C-alpha positions in Angstrom: 298.1 134.5 109.9 300.3 136.7 110.4 298.2 139.4 108.8 294.5 138.2 110.7 292.4 140.1 112.7 292.8 138.5 115.9 296.3 139.4 115.9 295.8 143.2 116.0 297.0 143.6 119.6 299.6 141.5 119.6 303.0 143.4 120.0 306.3 142.0 119.2 308.6 141.9 116.1 308.5 139.4 113.3 312.0 139.2 111.3 312.1 138.4 107.9 314.7 136.2 107.6 314.5 135.4 103.9 313.3 138.2 102.2 313.9 139.9 98.8 313.7 137.9 95.8 317.3 137.5 94.8 318.8 136.2 98.1 317.7 132.7 98.0 317.5 131.9 94.7 318.8 128.8 94.2 315.6 126.9 96.7 313.2 128.2 93.7 310.2 129.7 93.4 308.5 129.5 96.8 311.2 131.8 98.4 311.9 134.3 96.1 309.6 137.6 97.6 309.2 140.4 96.4 306.1 140.9 98.0 305.9 140.8 101.2 306.5 144.4 102.8 303.6 145.1 99.9 301.7 143.0 101.7 302.8 145.0 105.3 302.0 148.0 104.3 298.0 147.1 104.0 297.8 146.7 107.8 297.4 149.9 109.8 299.0 147.9 112.9 302.7 146.7 110.8 305.5 148.9 111.4 307.5 147.7 108.6 311.1 148.5 107.6 313.9 147.1 105.5 316.5 148.1 107.1 320.8 147.9 105.2 323.2 147.9 108.2 323.2 146.0 111.6 323.6 149.4 113.3 319.5 150.7 111.4 318.3 147.1 112.9 319.7 148.2 116.4 318.0 151.9 116.1 314.7 150.2 114.6 314.7 147.4 117.1 315.5 150.0 120.2 312.6 152.2 119.4 310.7 149.8 118.8 310.3 148.5 122.1 310.2 152.2 123.7 307.2 152.5 121.5 305.7 149.1 122.2 306.7 148.6 126.0 307.3 152.5 127.0 304.3 154.1 128.2 302.7 155.3 126.1 302.2 151.9 124.7 300.7 151.4 120.7 299.3 147.9 119.9 301.6 147.5 116.6 304.7 145.2 115.9 307.0 145.0 113.5 308.1 143.3 110.5 311.9 143.4 109.5 313.3 141.8 107.0 316.9 141.1 107.5 317.7 138.4 104.7 320.6 136.2 105.0 323.0 137.9 102.4 327.0 137.9 103.6 328.2 141.5 103.2 330.2 143.1 105.4 328.2 146.0 107.8 329.8 149.5 108.7 330.3 150.8 111.3 327.4 153.1 111.9 328.3 156.9 110.7 329.1 159.2 113.6 326.9 162.2 112.3 323.9 159.5 111.4 320.5 160.9 111.8 318.5 158.9 113.7 315.8 160.5 113.2 315.4 160.3 109.4 316.8 156.6 110.0 313.2 156.2 112.1 310.7 157.7 110.0 312.3 156.3 106.7 314.8 157.9 104.8 318.4 159.5 105.7 321.3 160.6 103.2 323.8 157.7 103.9 326.8 158.8 102.0 327.1 162.1 99.8 328.5 161.4 96.1 332.1 163.5 96.1 332.6 166.8 95.2 332.8 167.9 91.9 331.4 170.5 89.1 329.0 167.8 87.0 325.1 166.2 87.2 323.7 165.7 90.4 321.6 162.8 91.2 320.3 160.8 94.2 319.9 157.0 94.8 316.9 156.2 97.5 317.8 152.3 98.5 317.1 150.0 100.6 318.0 147.1 102.5 320.6 144.1 100.7 320.7 146.2 97.4 322.6 148.8 99.4 326.0 147.4 98.3 325.1 147.3 95.0 323.6 151.4 95.2 327.7 152.0 96.9 329.4 150.3 94.2 327.4 152.0 91.3 327.5 155.3 93.0 331.5 154.4 92.4 331.6 154.4 89.5 329.0 157.1 88.3 331.2 159.0 89.5 335.0 157.6 88.1 333.5 156.3 84.7 330.4 159.1 83.9 331.9 162.4 86.2 328.2 162.1 88.1 327.7 162.6 91.7 325.0 160.8 92.9 324.3 160.6 96.9 323.1 157.1 98.3 319.7 157.4 100.9 318.9 154.5 102.7 315.7 154.1 102.6 314.7 152.1 105.7 311.2 152.0 105.7 308.6 153.1 102.5 306.1 151.6 104.3 306.1 154.3 107.2 307.6 157.4 104.4 303.7 156.6 102.5 302.1 156.3 106.0 303.3 159.9 107.1 302.5 160.9 103.5 298.9 159.9 103.9 298.2 161.7 107.4 299.9 165.0 106.0 297.3 164.8 103.1 294.6 164.0 105.4 294.8 167.2 107.7 295.6 169.4 104.7 292.3 167.8 103.4 290.6 168.3 107.0 292.4 171.2 107.3 292.2 173.5 103.9 292.6 176.8 105.9 295.8 176.2 107.5 299.2 176.6 105.9 299.9 173.3 104.5 301.8 170.4 106.0 304.5 168.7 103.8 305.2 164.7 103.9 308.8 164.1 105.5 310.1 162.4 102.5 309.3 165.5 100.2 310.9 168.2 102.3 313.8 166.2 102.1 314.0 165.8 99.1 312.6 168.6 97.1 316.2 171.1 97.6 318.0 168.1 96.0 319.4 168.4 92.5 318.7 165.6 90.1 316.7 162.5 89.6 316.0 160.4 92.0 316.5 156.9 91.5 315.0 154.2 93.8 316.3 150.3 94.1 315.2 147.3 95.9 315.3 143.8 95.7 311.1 144.0 96.1 309.1 144.5 93.3 308.9 148.2 92.4 305.2 148.5 93.5 307.0 148.8 96.8 309.3 151.8 96.4 306.6 153.3 94.7 304.6 153.6 97.4 306.1 156.9 97.9 306.3 158.2 93.9 303.3 160.9 94.7 305.4 162.7 97.3 308.8 162.7 95.3 309.2 166.5 94.0 311.1 165.9 91.3 311.8 163.3 88.3 311.7 159.4 89.8 312.7 156.3 88.1 311.8 152.7 90.6 313.9 149.9 89.9 312.8 146.4 91.3 312.4 142.2 91.4 309.6 142.7 89.1 308.0 139.1 87.7 308.6 135.4 88.8 311.5 134.2 91.1 314.8 133.6 89.4 316.6 130.2 89.9 320.3 131.3 89.1 323.4 132.8 91.0 322.3 136.2 92.9 324.5 138.1 90.4 322.5 136.5 87.2 319.3 137.0 89.2 320.1 140.6 89.8 321.2 141.3 86.2 318.4 139.6 84.6 315.8 142.1 87.6 318.3 144.8 86.2 319.2 145.7 90.3 322.8 145.3 90.2 325.3 147.9 90.4 325.7 148.0 86.6 321.8 148.5 86.0 321.8 151.5 88.3 324.4 153.6 87.1 322.6 152.7 83.3 318.8 154.2 85.2 320.8 157.2 86.6 322.2 158.5 83.5 318.7 157.7 81.8 316.9 159.7 84.2 319.4 162.4 83.9 319.2 161.9 80.0 315.4 162.2 80.2 315.5 165.6 82.5 318.0 166.9 80.0 321.3 166.9 82.7 323.2 165.0 79.7 322.6 163.6 76.7 
């Protein structure tokens, strides 16, 4: 009954504790969820986030309490995908872009400064450690600078873009507004590679508003009952696959051979 019409006046938090398609591979297909974020994006009452870090969850929950139970309480509820993946939690950055975090995208870790090709890796949820490993490999082995961005909510980025498109459609005489994702990425050099533990249709929610070459890596297809590293190689979302994806995108744009 999560998406039932009777629930549209409900408020609160729904936690996807077995989220993603590769975190419960030993239990078979029934727990290989690569699509619930896509379903959530179809419901106007659902605010869906795919956070990578505990400090992101803290800010999202605090803002959710404000939105649902503050003075201007909204009839919404939150769906947070929190996985069951054990990895070391990073401390909150001192210069954390909280507004970007809540809007769905912020730069988490800049690449080393050097001469050479650049790219942006947009990553959500449990895929964050794979992206950080790929960032280091790209720099050490290929001389590529790839910033890692935390895409806390593909759906909220799309919601903002759709609302901006509607405004521009209804106000052709006014100065056109820009979607948040467009304004954030339009000055970034190089292509974008989007990675998650979800089917590619989830990050592709933002594709029309990404102002550069975009490659999406995801877990399309049926589940895969094996170890987590084997599943991630099968779906081509592990660190090595991200490296290849970034290099391929750079080659398509002519920035490397």
